[in-house]
VOPA-38219 format. One record per residue: residue in three letters; x negated, y, z negated of N, C-alpha, C in turn. Coordinates in steps of 0.001 Angstrom, whole numbers, padded with zeros to 6 digits, always signed. Atoms other than C-alpha are relative to their C-alpha. Layout:
AlaXYZXYZXYZ ...
END
This chain:
Unk-000836+000684-000989+149633+062329+129238+001474+000134-000404 Unk-001415-000196+000316+153401+062968+129468+000704-001334-000193 Unk-000795+001213+000220+156052+060493+128380+000494-000555+001327 Unk-000450+000462-001321+157398+060375+131935-001082-000805+000695 Unk+001074+000715-000683+154010+059333+133282-000335-001315-000709 Unk+000235+001238+000735+153585+056751+130514+001035-001067+000338 Unk-001089+000955-000249+156954+055163+131300+000209-000306+001477 Unk-000229+000164-001436+156864+055551+135090-000381-001382+000531 Unk+000351+001324-000541+155013+052249+135729+001057-001076-000235 Unk-001023+001008+000308+157979+050387+134223+001325+000294+000688 Unk-001276-000421-000582+160670+052263+136154+000465-000936+001104 Unk-000410+000795-001164+160615+050011+139225+000563-001366-000382 Unk-000602+001261+000423+161665+047006+137148+001516+000134-000163 Unk-001436-000275-000021+165100+048649+136916+000758-000655-001138 Unk-000837+000696+000971+167988+046978+135076-000243-001494+000154 Unk+000285+001430-000023+166951+043439+134211+000339-000536-001381 Unk-000473+000385+001325+169055+042184+131315-000622-001320-000444 Unk+000570+001213+000567+167659+039527+129011-000786+000342-001249 Unk+000628-000266+001292+166128+039178+125538-001415-000559-000119 Unk+001295+000668+000143+163005+037104+126199-001153+000994-000011 Unk+001112-000947-000082+160767+040023+127176-000077+000888-001242 Unk+000007-000893+001154+161820+042347+124343-000361-000764-001269 Unk+000329+000782+001191+161590+039567+121754-001503-000288-000064 Unk+001439+000254-000035+158052+038709+122863-000771+001275-000323 Unk+000664-001271+000240+157075+042385+122849+000085+000381-001471 Unk-000167-000341+001413+158505+042959+119372-000820-000931-000894 Unk+000824+000937+000771+156760+039825+118082-001461+000447+000004 Unk+001380-000488-000090+153453+041226+119330-000223+001261-000831 Unk+000074-001228+000806+154254+044436+117400+000257-000265-001483 Unk-000252+000336+001399+154950+042568+114153+001466-000038-000378 Unk-001458+000082+000217+158751+042313+114552+000540+001156-000849 Unk-000482-001147+000788+159565+045853+113354+001516+000012-000161 Unk-001468-000019+000061+163272+045311+114087+000536-000766-001206 Unk-000455+000771+001155+163468+042864+111180-000155+000773-001305 Unk+000205-000836+001191+162493+045641+108760+001052+001100-000113 Unk-000919-001139-000090+165406+047939+109685+001457-000477-000079 Unk-001444+000288+000030+169042+047498+108502+000708+000854+001059 Unk-000614-000765-001094+171294+048523+111390+001522-000103+000020 Unk-001373+000066-000516+174782+049373+112539-000144-000041+001515 Unk+000152+000199-001443+175106+048162+116137+001308+000384+000692 Unk-001205-000576-000609+177537+050001+118431-000010-000208+001507 Unk-000174+000223-001437+178740+048908+121882+001326+000593+000441 Unk-001275-000486-000527+181544+050074+124165-000196+000732+001307 Unk+000087-000718-001267+182307+051558+127553-000061+001501-000236 Unk-000013-001414+000384+183160+054977+126123+000138+000096-001511 Unk-000182-000248+001428+183021+056426+122625-001159-000420-000881 Unk+001049+000493+000897+179901+054673+121370-000945+001119-000435 Unk+000853-001115+000387+177820+057859+121436+000628+000856-001082 Unk-000710-000788+001022+180468+059755+119452+000006-000727-001339 Unk-000012+000771+001242+180753+056963+116889-001384+000017-000647 Unk+001367-000081+000536+176963+056913+116517-000268+001372-000607 Unk+000195-001351+000515+176989+060690+116041+000680+000168-001352 Unk-000708-000084+001277+179614+060468+113295-000743-000778-001091 Unk+000648+000847+001007+177841+057604+111508-001321+000603-000469 Unk+001285-000583+000350+174434+059246+111632+000174+001257-000851 Unk-000229-001249+000715+175802+062580+110444+000484-000252-001432 Unk-000526+000288+001343+177745+061104+107499-001081-000631-000880 Unk+001033+000670+000797+174905+058829+106351-001128+000964-000369 Unk+000977-001044+000325+172505+061771+106554+000530+000879-001131 Unk-000608-000814+001060+174925+063852+104455+000044-000740-001327 Unk-000037+000814+001214+175050+060965+101974-001382-000140-000643 Unk+001325-000003+000598+171318+061359+101414-000928-001097+000469 Unk+000847+001088-000495+169971+058410+103378-000941+000492+001098 Unk+000919-000236-001104+167042+058383+105781+000515-000839+001173 Unk-000812+000664-001021+168900+057553+108993-000647+000102+001379 Unk+000444+000032-001388+167505+056490+112349+001196-000068+000934 Unk-001050+000136-001025+169596+056854+115483-000675-000181+001354 Unk+000549+000286-001328+168810+055367+118895+001141+000007+001007 Unk-001056-000153-000994+170883+056373+121923-000607-000019+001405 Unk+000430-000153-001402+170697+056424+125726+001231+000374+000843 Unk+001270-000565-000439+170442+058053+128136-000261+001314-000719 Unk+000257-001341+000501+168799+061353+127237+000456+001011+001055 Unk-000420-001043-000928+169834+064657+128796-001191+000760+000587 Unk+001157-000756-000489+166517+066515+129024-001300-000759-000249 Unk+001282+000593+000374+163733+064722+127162+000190-001363-000658 Unk-000053+001347+000550+163000+061133+126178+000140+000000-001516 Unk-000013+000057+001463+162616+062093+122528+001387+000189-000591 Unk-001387-000091+000483+166364+062816+122276+000541-001363-000408 Unk-000542+001341+000226+166899+059054+122218-000284-000520-001406 Unk+000466+000550+001273+165094+058484+118919-000015+001127-001032 Unk-000121-001061+001006+166083+060603+115908-000056-000585-001401 Unk-000157+000296+001421+165749+060538+112147+000663+001212-000639 Unk-000788-001074+000609+168312+062565+110213+000253+001137+000988 Unk-000443-000915-001047+169449+064228+113448-001143+000735+000689 Unk+001131-000700-000612+165928+065407+114374-000736-000931+000950 Unk+000703+000854-000963+164348+064006+117563-001452-000225-000408 Unk+001391+000322+000255+160989+062309+117246-000895+001030+000701 Unk+000928-000914-000681+158113+064748+117971-000594-000668+001240 Unk+000469+000571-001266+156904+064281+121548-001365-000665-000148 Unk+001332+000579+000176+153312+063660+120480+000077-001355-000697 Unk-000159+001264+000723+154463+060930+118108+000595-001071+000917 Unk-000579+000960-000941+156575+059301+120819-001056-000488+000989 Unk+001075+000403-000905+153602+059307+123190-000909-001033-000665 Unk+000850+000931+000735+151502+057583+120534+000664-001361-000146 Unk-000736+001267+000151+154199+054959+119951+000052-000778+001313 Unk-000067+000681-001289+154551+054203+123650-001353-000627+000344 Unk+001333+000580-000214+150794+053685+123862-000182-001256-000852 Unk+000062+001196+000849+151061+051249+120929+000792-001141+000626 Unk-000829+001029-000627+153873+049406+122703-000692-000563+001241 Unk+000664+000458-001222+151958+049269+125993-001176-000915-000322 Unk+001140+000832+000368+148922+047817+124219+000415-001386-000474 Unk-000499+001289+000486+151111+045008+122881+000616-000852+001106 Unk-000601+000743-001114+152385+043928+126318-000944-001108+000454 Unk+000759+001157-000496+151214+040470+127390-000089+000104+001522 Unk+000181-000224-001435+149749+041041+130847+000213-001265+000814 Unk-000208+001267-000717+150162+037350+131723+001471-000391+000078 Unk-001438+000287-000007+153928+037476+131181+000743+001044+000835 Unk-000830-000952-000743+156785+039231+132987+000017+001345-000714 Unk+000053-001328+000602+156590+042980+132417+001355+000403-000582 Unk-001255-000550+000510+159189+044601+130172+000486+001144+000882 Unk-000573-001120-000732+161536+047167+131696-000259+001297-000759 Unk+000159-001304+000640+161395+050877+130953+000865+000106-001256 Unk-000898-000064+001153+164398+050577+128638-000532-000865-001144 Unk+000545+000858+001052+162737+047715+126765-001205+000647-000685 Unk+001156-000676+000590+159568+049753+126238+000442+001099-000962 Unk-000446-001092+000868+161409+052771+124822+000784-000554-001199 Unk-000712+000640+001114+163626+050468+122709-000993-000550-001021 Unk+001037+000502+000916+160541+048786+121240-000637+001149-000766 Unk+000560-001175+000675+159131+052244+120476+000931+000488-001109 Unk-000968-000417+001019+162341+053090+118598-000069-000901-001222 Unk+000085+000928+001133+162183+049944+116465-001274+000259-000800 Unk+001284-000215+000655+158516+050623+115721+000020+001277-000837 Unk-000087-001289+000704+159193+054238+114739+000839-000129-001265 Unk-000880+000128+001165+162074+053356+112431-000651-000842-001098 Unk+000680+000830+000988+160018+050637+110732-001133+000776-000660 Unk+001116-000770+000548+156963+052881+110321+000480+001110-000931 Unk-000543-001105+000790+159110+055706+108954+000860-000477-001170 Unk-000746+000606+001114+160874+053309+106582+001401+000603-000159 Unk-001374-000498+000093+164394+054452+107416+000825-000927-000881 Unk-000904+000820+000813+167133+053261+105072+000945-000808+000883 Unk-000978+000612-000901+169413+052423+107984-000166+000637+001377 Unk+000044-000551-001353+169503+052855+111758+001313-000282+000703 Unk-001198+000130-000827+172485+053441+114023-000485-000213+001428 Unk+000575+000413-001280+171714+051644+117276+001095-000119+001048 Unk-000967+000040-001103+173657+052268+120484-000478-000976+001072 Unk+000302+000920-001101+173762+049497+123076-000260+000795+001277 Unk+000279-000666-001262+172239+050513+126393+000971-000392+001091 Unk-000861+000496-001076+174192+048313+128812+000546-001360-000387 Unk-000625+001275+000343+176690+045574+127992-000092-000275-001471 Unk+000144+000352+001404+175646+043956+124752-000781-001290-000186 Unk+000564+001333+000237+174822+040256+124860-001481-000081+000365 Unk+001374+000081-000479+171593+040629+126856-000710+001353-000032 Unk+000610-001321+000102+170853+044267+126016-001204-000058-000938 Unk+001240+000033+000778+167405+044995+124588+000200+000364-001463 Unk-000256-000333+001407+168964+046347+121377+000534-001200-000785 Unk-000714+001108+000648+170594+042977+120646-000962-001064-000531 Unk+001015+000923+000501+167674+041440+118783+000117-000230-001504 Unk-000180+000183+001441+168905+041683+115175+001106-001005-000265 Unk-000998+001044+000237+170726+038663+113829+000889+000287-001200 Unk-000825-000302+001162+172143+040339+110694+000312+001494-000077 Unk-000396-001408+000128+173576+043798+111462+000917+000192-001205 Unk-000891-000306+001116+175318+045473+108535+001448+000050+000472 Unk-001311-000114-000624+178283+046244+110799-000221+000043+001513 Unk-000006-000191-001450+178966+045859+114525+001292+000706+000383 Unk-001155-000764-000462+181314+048208+116368+000124-000160+001515 Unk-000306-000032-001439+182945+047799+119792+001085+001058+000181 Unk-000886-001165-000040+184573+051110+120645+001120-000132+001020 Unk-000971+000060-001097+186320+050511+123977-000561-000886+001090 Unk+000436+000805-001146+186199+048358+127082+000825+000400+001208 Unk-000639-000236-001291+186977+049432+130609-000989-000394+001084 Unk+000794+000534-001113+185589+048660+134048-001138+000963+000339 Unk+001197-000759-000347+182060+050043+134272-001171-000963+000070 Unk+001161+000880-000222+178748+048540+135404+000453-001416+000366 Unk-000549+001314-000338+180863+045744+136847-000964-000799+000877 Unk+000960+000716-000843+178050+044923+139288-000923-000874-000841 Unk+000916+000721+000890+176010+043721+136293+000765-000835-001022 Unk-000681+000626+001133+178555+042814+133606+001148-000918+000389 Unk-001125+000830-000414+181306+041143+135651+001145+000854+000505 Unk-001019-000781-000702+184251+042220+137751+001328+000099-000742 Unk-001257-000048+000750+187014+041604+135176-000237+000552-001398 Unk+000111-000502+001365+187738+043169+131805-000382-001114-000969 Unk+000340+001132+000863+187513+039721+130231-001491-000305+000057 Unk+001439+000264-000149+184013+039205+131636-000816+001083-000696 Unk+000711-001109+000648+182884+042658+130477+000125-000119-001519 Unk-000207+000175+001436+184402+041987+127046-000898-001096-000555 Unk+000885+001079+000447+182418+038755+126812-001419+000490-000197 Unk+001353-000553+000136+179202+040687+127365-000101+000915-001223 Unk+000054-000927+001132+180040+043382+124814+000169-000737-001324 Unk-000183+000793+001222+181203+040804+122260-001263-000767-000365 Unk+001263+000669+000288+177697+039364+122480-000786+000643-001125 Unk+000702-000603+001139+176594+041822+119777+000553-000506-001327 Unk-000568+000531+001237+178856+040120+117224-000874-001135-000520 Unk+000868+001004+000614+176944+037912+114771+000761-000754-001090 Unk-000722+000802+000991+178039+035110+112423+000136+000687-001347 Unk-000333-000504+001338+179742+036368+109260-000299+001486-000206 Unk+000297-001435+000119+178803+040010+110008+001239+000819+000334 Unk-001223-000781-000195+181561+042640+109756+000081+000628+001386 Unk-000243-000560-001332+183106+043886+112993+001126+001018-000066 Unk-001019-001047-000146+185043+047077+113742+000308+000105+001483 Unk-000367+000107-001418+186971+046861+116997+001033+001062+000356 Unk-000925-001018-000471+188662+049683+118892+001215-000599+000691 Unk-001202+000440-000693+191965+049513+120731-000375-000389+001434 Unk+000463+000514-001282+191106+047327+123741+001160-000460+000862 Unk-001014+000613-000868+193098+046207+126794+000231-001455-000409 Unk-000333+001351+000479+194877+042878+126121-000986-001080+000434 Unk+000934+001034-000469+192547+040755+128287-001316+000065-000748 Unk+001258-000179+000718+189492+042221+126587+000153-000349-001473 Unk-000229+000277+001417+190979+042004+123103+000056-001496-000277 Unk-000096+001450+000188+191741+038300+123537-001387-000628-000068 Unk+001365+000530-000012+188099+037587+124357-000736+000361-001286 Unk+000706-000458+001203+186776+039655+121444+000533-000705-001243 Unk-000570+000683+001168+189198+038129+118930-000424-001462-000053 Unk+000459+001382-000038+188218+034642+120073-001432-000114-000522 Unk+001392-000005+000463+184552+035487+119476-000072+000264-001490 Unk-000038-000297+001434+185343+036964+116066+000386-001238-000798 Unk-000444+001223+000672+187140+033758+115110-001108-001047-000009 Unk+001086+000977-000094+184264+031575+116323-001124+000309-000986 Unk+001135-000414+000824+181722+033592+114335+000385+000321-001437 Unk-000483-000274+001353+183889+034104+111234-000392+001403-000462 Unk+000342-001384+000333+183371+037871+111301+001138+000665-000773 Unk-001008-000876+000609+185269+039962+108740+000255+001152+000977 Unk-000256-000962-001075+187030+042370+111073+001174+000913-000319 Unk-001119-000925+000053+189251+045431+111268+000193+000583+001393 Unk-000383-000551-001300+191060+046947+114235+000702+001327-000252 Unk-000601-001255+000461+191599+050576+113229+000916+000642+001039 Unk-000819-000864-000828+194448+052602+114623-000579+001405-000067 Unk+000560-001352-000083+193685+056172+115590+000338+000808-001247 Unk-000286-000954+001066+193414+058822+112903+001154+000907+000424 Unk-001162-000849-000285+196365+061196+112647-000339+001462-000240 Unk+000168-001451+000162+196322+064945+113162+000775+000453-001235 Unk-000686-000522+001175+197150+066763+109934+000837+001221+000327 Unk-000775-001170-000383+198412+069820+111755-000281+001214-000853 Unk+000378-001130+000837+196698+072083+109253-001479+000308+000215 Unk+001403-000415-000108+193454+074024+109326-000495+000361-001384 Unk+000576-000297+001296+191291+074066+106247-001253+000843+000196 Unk+001176-000860-000095+188575+076620+105565-001194-000717-000627 Unk+001232+000611+000492+185061+075228+105191-001152+000642+000755 Unk+001133-000632-000674+181779+076963+105895-000771-001063+000779 Unk+000754+000921-000836+180086+075219+108795-001049+000793+000754 Unk+001049-000684-000750+177032+075946+110863+000541+000584+001298 Unk-000553-000514-001254+179314+076589+113830+001061+001070-000207 Unk-000975-001037+000339+181839+078835+112064+001195-000013+000964 Unk-001156+000126-000881+184690+077508+114213+001190-000526-000795 Unk-001190+000554+000630+188252+076647+113331-000089-001522+000038 Unk+000152+001436+000082+188315+073048+112172+001323-000730+000187 Unk-001147+000862-000238+190680+070310+113201-000091-001164-000983 Unk+000041+001030+001038+191496+068049+110253+000924-001161+000358 Unk-000765+001208-000275+192736+064479+110539-000016-000885-001236 Unk-000087+000924+001136+193585+061589+108250-000051-001432+000513 Unk+000046+001431-000295+192680+057906+108372+000028-000766-001315 Unk-000166+000826+001207+193914+055527+105661-000185+000807-001284 Unk+000043-000822+001192+194313+058328+103149-001222+000878-000137 Unk+001210-000816+000032+190928+059893+103900+000189+001180+000944 Unk-000148-001202-000815+191150+063493+105148-001370+000584+000304 Unk+001315-000517-000391+188244+064940+107114+000139+000821+001282 Unk-000022-000796-001234+187447+067460+109869-000715-000740+001127 Unk+000670+000572-001168+186427+066480+113397-000961+001018+000589 Unk+000986-000885-000601+183240+067966+114725-000021-000071+001512 Unk+000020+000213-001448+183897+066708+118266+001396+000185+000578 Unk-001263-000335-000653+186617+067666+120746+000602-001203+000737 Unk-000671+000989-000837+189196+065550+122578+000906-000931-000788 Unk-000976+000891+000623+192161+063338+121810-000622-001329-000406 Unk+000600+001314+000261+189999+060206+121945-000835+000000-001280 Unk+000739-000021+001255+188082+061430+118872+000849-000464-001183 Unk-000846+000591+001041+191094+060344+116820-000326-001479-000170 Unk+000386+001417+000061+190131+056762+117705-001450-000167-000431 Unk+001422+000133+000328+186367+057249+117553-000275+000265-001473 Unk+000236-000336+001411+186503+058868+114127+000507-001101-000921 Unk-000528+001102+000811+188672+056045+112753-000963-001189+000002 Unk+000972+001091-000076+186129+053490+113988-001200+000287-000902 Unk+001136-000373+000845+183327+055398+112254+000341-000140-001478 Unk-000398+000097+001402+185233+055638+108978+000130-001465-000419 Unk-000146+001429+000314+186087+051915+109109-001371-000660-000188 Unk+001353+000539+000152+182395+051093+109595-000619+000466-001317 Unk+000520-000523+001263+181475+053341+106667+000651-000704-001199 Unk-000671+000712+001088+184060+051568+104516-000609-001382-000219 Unk+000716+001266+000160+182336+048257+105220-001313+000221-000757 Unk+001247-000290+000704+179068+049841+104084+000259+000274-001483 Unk-000335-000278+001401+180728+051125+100907+000231-001307-000766 Unk-000243+001299+000646+181858+047568+100124-001304-000751-000235 Unk+001298+000659+000153+178240+046463+100563-000893+000719-001005 Unk+000757-000694+001033+177094+048968+097931-000646+001297+000427 Unk+000553-001283-000451+176094+051950+100057+000817+001128-000626 Unk-000665-001110+000681+176871+055203+098245+000321+001101+001005 Unk-000462-000981-000989+178919+057357+100623+001220+000690-000596 Unk-001065-000717+000695+181006+059973+098868+000976+000621+000986 Unk-000981-000692-000842+184114+061686+100177-000565+001332+000476 Unk+000631-001254-000406+182069+064904+100241-000933-000221+001192 Unk+000888+000319-001122+179520+063251+102539+000803-000267+001267 Unk-000847+000271-001162+182324+062075+104826+000520+001308+000591 Unk-000518-001284-000486+183855+065569+105056-001107+000792+000688 Unk+001109-000759-000567+180501+067210+105664-000516-000634+001289 Unk+000572+000688-001156+179190+064579+108079+000920-000042+001200 Unk-000935+000062-001128+182309+064185+110200+000176+001376+000631 Unk-000199-001348-000521+182711+067942+110513-001209+000552+000726 Unk+001216-000538-000594+179094+068596+111441-000561-000848+001136 Unk+000503+000873-001061+178686+065777+113962-000079+000750+001324 Unk+000192-000621-001310+177348+066892+117324-000395-001067+001015 Unk+000294+000964-001058+177176+065028+120640-000066+000772+001311 Unk+000206-000919-001117+175690+067056+123437+000476-000588+001325 Unk-000414+000399-001334+177228+066935+126899+001324-000717+000073 Unk-001310+000643+000006+180576+065509+125847+001023+001006-000500 Unk-000992-001034+000317+183506+067960+125925-000651+001145-000775 Unk+000785-001054+000644+181119+070777+125148+000179+001317+000750 Unk-000084-001336-000572+181671+074479+125729-001390+000626-000012 Unk+001316-000619-000100+178555+076264+126963+000134+001325+000748 Unk+000038-001268-000730+177646+079690+128284-001022-000079+001126 Unk+000905-000071-001148+176122+080144+131729+000089+001406+000579 Unk+000093-001361-000517+175058+083692+132620+001252+000823-000321 Unk-001116-000811+000482+177815+085245+130547+001371-000613+000204 Unk-001286+000672-000227+180537+082783+131569+000090-001249-000885 Unk-000235+001184+000818+182059+080077+129376+000514-001125+000891 Unk-000443+001143-000800+182319+076679+131050+000046-001249-000875 Unk-000137+001278+000713+183254+073180+129921-000837-001049+000722 Unk+000779+001073-000609+180847+070310+130491+000339-001327-000671 Unk-000290+001335+000519+181417+066585+130096-000544-001024+000984 Unk+000531+001045-000879+179810+063419+131432+001058-000549+000946 Unk-001132+000525-000788+183113+061874+132616-000476-000832+001184 Unk+000631+000758-001080+181133+059322+134614+000693-001328+000288 Unk-000796+001186-000328+183763+056554+134590+001477+000340-000147 Unk-001424-000351-000024+187558+056412+134983+000595+000294-001374 Unk-000573-000227+001331+188384+056142+131267-000427+001351-000562 Unk+000478-001304+000472+186220+059145+130411+000639+001132+000790 Unk-000639-001015-000832+187721+061066+133331+001447+000246-000439 Unk-001379-000137+000491+191254+060393+132065+000018+000834-001280 Unk+000071-000744+001262+190259+061679+128617-000314+001471+000242 Unk+000347-001393-000312+188710+064811+130109+001212+000746+000563 Unk-001167-000667-000576+191796+065614+132191+001070+000249-001060 Unk-000980-000163+001074+194009+065086+129149-000349+001219-000853 Unk+000431-001156+000795+191945+067618+127195+000238+001297+000765 Unk-000183-001208-000803+192039+070128+130041+001479+000371+000092 Unk-001437-000276-000066+195816+069785+130388+000509+000613-001308 Unk-000433-000557+001286+196131+070545+126669-000341+001484-000114 Unk+000385-001417+000001+194445+073903+127361+000916+000842+000873 Unk-000920-000667-000923+197006+074752+130074-000666+001153+000759 Unk+000702-001079-000706+194516+076694+132215+000776+000472+001219 Unk-000715-000508-001169+195774+078930+135017-000521-000640+001284 Unk+000556+000728-001141+193443+077138+137450-001239-000743-000470 Unk+001179+000797+000352+190632+074569+137397-000908-000107+001215 Unk+001011+000224-001022+187452+074592+139438-000963-001056-000509 Unk+000877+001101+000369+185518+071342+139314-001334+000120+000733 Unk+001310+000205-000613+181786+071099+139933-000408-001426-000356 Unk+000185+001430+000252+181118+067400+140332-001159-000547+000825 Unk+001004+000821-000661+178132+065237+141161+000042-001374-000632 Unk-000095+001360+000536+178200+061446+140798-001097-000887+000574 Unk+000932+000994-000497+175820+058561+141116+000682-000878+001042 Unk-000558+000824-001092+176268+056241+144091+000698-001244-000521 Unk-000527+001259+000529+177152+053294+141825+001337+000141-000717 Unk-001202-000221+000811+180205+054859+140169+001283-000210+000809 Unk-001318+000185-000621+183927+054343+140864+000569+001366+000387 Unk-000335-001372-000395+184375+057591+142775+001503+000221+000136 Unk-001436-000173-000249+187998+057060+143786+000777+000074-001304 Unk-000730+000022+001268+189208+056212+140290-000281+001257-000821 Unk+000335-001230+000726+187358+059187+138787+000756+001184+000595 Unk-000732-001094-000651+188851+061572+141361+001490-000055-000327 Unk-001437+000122+000264+192343+060200+140819+000337+000400-001428 Unk-000230-000393+001395+191997+060767+137079-000140+001509-000191 Unk+000325-001403+000252+190591+064295+137348+000826+000990+000809 Unk-000471-001033-000926+192062+066047+140372+001514+000120+000028 Unk-001429-000282-000123+195473+067685+140545+000198+001083+001049 Unk-000259-001002-001046+197130+069869+143226-000420+001400-000435 Unk+000453-001390+000158+195691+073388+143600-001325+000140-000759 Unk+001353-000082+000551+192437+072497+141816-000985+000326+001119 Unk+001111-000189-000933+189207+073572+143498-001100-001006-000322 Unk+001014+001028+000185+186457+070980+144031-001279+000401+000721 Unk+001315-000316-000535+182797+071878+144509-000908-001190-000283 Unk+000763+001245+000126+180562+068855+145145-001490+000252+000207 Unk+001453-000203-000041+176810+068688+144516-000699-001345-000156 Unk+000777+001209+000256+174080+066042+144535-000511-000027-001438 Unk+000644+000161+001308+172642+064656+141294-001503-000091+000247 Unk+001435-000027-000333+168924+065578+141437-000762-001198-000563 Unk+000955+001031+000439+166278+062840+141228+000655-001309-000432 Unk-000698+001245+000320+168826+060037+141000+000592-000586+001282 Unk-000706+000596-001129+170667+057653+143310+001375+000658+000109 Unk-001199-000828-000018+173266+060304+144061+000945-000405+001124 Unk-000988+000124-001067+176494+059857+145971-000121+001214+000917 Unk+000076-001079-000975+176510+061942+149153+001187+000943-000171 Unk-001124-000933+000195+178579+065105+148529+000973+000035+001172 Unk-000899+000008-001161+179958+064995+152099+000935-001205-000041 Unk-000845+001201+000122+181203+061433+151540+001035+000181-001102 Unk-000941-000257+001094+182769+062477+148254+001084+000978+000430 Unk-000982-000972-000496+184468+065410+149988+001060-000681+000850 Unk-000953+000735-000843+186056+063094+152551+000938-000844-000850 Unk-000816+000833+000883+187252+060768+149806+001005+000856-000768 Unk-000899-000880+000759+188717+063627+147758+001125+000546+000875 Unk-001017-000490-000926+190541+064959+150821+001083-001041+000232 Unk-000970+001086-000186+192188+061566+151331+000871-000192-001237 Unk-000704+000318+001237+193125+061098+147677+000861+001150-000498 Unk-000716-001165+000524+194243+064641+146875+000005+001119+001036 Unk+000002-001002-001077+195056+066618+150029+000523+001363-000429 Unk-000564-001270+000451+196722+069342+147941-000992+000849-000803 Unk+001012-000855+000603+193455+070647+146533-000066+001320+000765 Unk+000050-001299-000685+193117+074359+147277-001342+000230+000693 Unk+001315-000161-000609+189417+074014+148153-000824-001249-000238 Unk+001017+001046+000132+186900+071249+148822-001235+000496+000733 Unk+001210-000534-000609+183347+072388+149450-001221-000720-000568 Unk+001250+000602+000468+179878+070843+149260-001090+001059-000087 Unk+001116-000920+000197+176721+072597+148088-001292-000803-000112 Unk+001259+000743+000023+173047+071642+148376-000575-000166-001395 Unk+000528+000100+001358+172399+072218+144680+000996+000562-001001 Unk-000920-000395+001058+174058+072904+141353+000064+001521-000163 Unk+000025-001447+000220+172971+076541+141086+000939+000735+000950 Unk-000858-000679-000966+174738+077598+144277+001474-000265-000283 Unk-001394+000294+000339+177937+075823+143216+000449+000802-001217 Unk-000341-000780+001185+177861+077527+139810+000249+001463+000355 Unk-000163-001403-000402+177447+080939+141432+001349+000233+000658 Unk-001285-000139-000693+180462+080408+143680+001161-000150-000988 Unk-001099+000272+000928+182637+078974+140911+000246+001168-000941 Unk-000145-001013+001040+181978+081741+138449+000215+001402+000536 Unk-000260-001321-000579+182265+084664+140874+001342+000062+000719 Unk-001220-000012-000805+185364+083566+142794+001225-000528-000725 Unk-001125+000637+000666+187520+081815+140207+000142+000515-001430 Unk-000187-000525+001346+188981+083467+137076+000432-001057-001012 Unk-000505+001042+000886+190224+080164+135628-001114-000788-000676 Unk+000920+000887+000701+188475+077236+133951-000957-000667+000979 Unk+001013+000710-000780+185219+075901+135406-000487-001184-000813 Unk+000395+001238+000680+184327+072297+134549-001125-000661+000786 Unk+001121+000723-000604+181001+070605+135261-000003-001421-000548 Unk-000094+001377+000478+181121+066805+135120-000435-000984+001076 Unk+000225+001064-000963+180566+063466+136835-001219-000850-000271 Unk+001221+000757+000282+177138+062413+135588-000743+000645-001152 Unk+000813-000532+001085+175142+062780+132399-001342+000509+000516 Unk+001255-000481-000586+172054+063170+134589+000184+001409+000571 Unk-000290-001345-000507+173696+066199+136230+000049+001002-001154 Unk-000038-000884+001162+174361+067666+132782-001402+000263-000528 Unk+001381-000193+000425+170743+067086+131842-000715+001019+000868 Unk+000586-000973-000924+169692+069004+134939+000534+001403-000293 Unk-000599-001290+000358+172116+071793+133976-000675+000587-001242 Unk+000653-000496+001213+170547+072045+130510-001425+000464+000298 Unk+001330-000461-000402+167120+072313+132129+000084+001385+000646 Unk-000212-001312-000595+168415+075211+134233+000284+001054-001065 Unk-000352-000931+001077+169843+076798+131098-001231+000432-000773 Unk+001231-000331+000729+166497+076605+129323-000877+000953+000810 Unk+000833-000841-000861+164706+078155+132291+000539+001427+000119 Unk-000619-001319-000169+167190+081038+132427-000070+000831-001272 Unk+000036-000738+001282+166667+081990+128767-001184+000969-000045 
END
């Protein structure tokens, strides 16, 4: 039986935040989450990158490191890794069956996310990981990952307006939800937040007596050092508080994300974890985070892909593209119906860009025709706005008619579909 079919019965429960169901489920499984030391990471953007850095460095330091992320791009097993290796599919199927057998049929059913989260806790406990890096799914306070009362470190990377339908319409309200992962007397690493959000988080830190740091972004060194890597690419070195290291991930915002990761590692060092400077250099340089500012090849053409599914991520993507100074930009975009389409377009689109709009397969996709009308209103100086019935046809047009930069973005689900196409074409 496939993982999709095992999890499908829980899909219709959708997003239903709350801890009662997951706590009951974990209790029935023997409370595996209490056997796993964790770093807990929340944030609107950047949390996946920070998790990637932390997992990579701790692996380089010689620890057995679990990492739990969401969503996945192609397969469910991407969400649950040990030392950067996804859980074998057969093992994940077995774990999900164990979780399903522990569900109390007389109580409210857990959601799909709660089932896969319980499977992650169970796997990490069974595999006796030394530490797990746990990414919040949605919000923080009522997220299914928020069941540990003594995290080693908590990190809040950034806060901007996303999932406002669930988390609240103001930055202060969203900050209150994300600050819900903070625990009494547990260290906190906080990114550069908008003033309204920062005020809420600092108030929570004070209430809980959390040792805390608010790292400023790492600084570009402006030099390239030679180091053999598995990617054999020119490395970009930066410095944070006297620590020099390479960045394995692209984009200006990685200056902030990397500083947050290093600050979290410094808290671990103070707690007795052995993390050498060599492990930091190796781990930071080798970190990988698929689908975020990633260069890929499609039928002999090089294109840039990025989720950019909210305004803050879109701003970061456009900033990176502007730094490349391309002669022209062709966008292939598909977005979910729930996203802030106008704000994303305003961040991404500039005069003379070309815009090709596609649906996001098998999801609640925004209508490409509606997106085209919106883009025409917001940026009438685009050189082309066109809709396509599928991603393949848009890619063919973009790569045969435009000699400039082609960018695929707007939804991580769309990127996952692209990777499936890539696998099929090999």
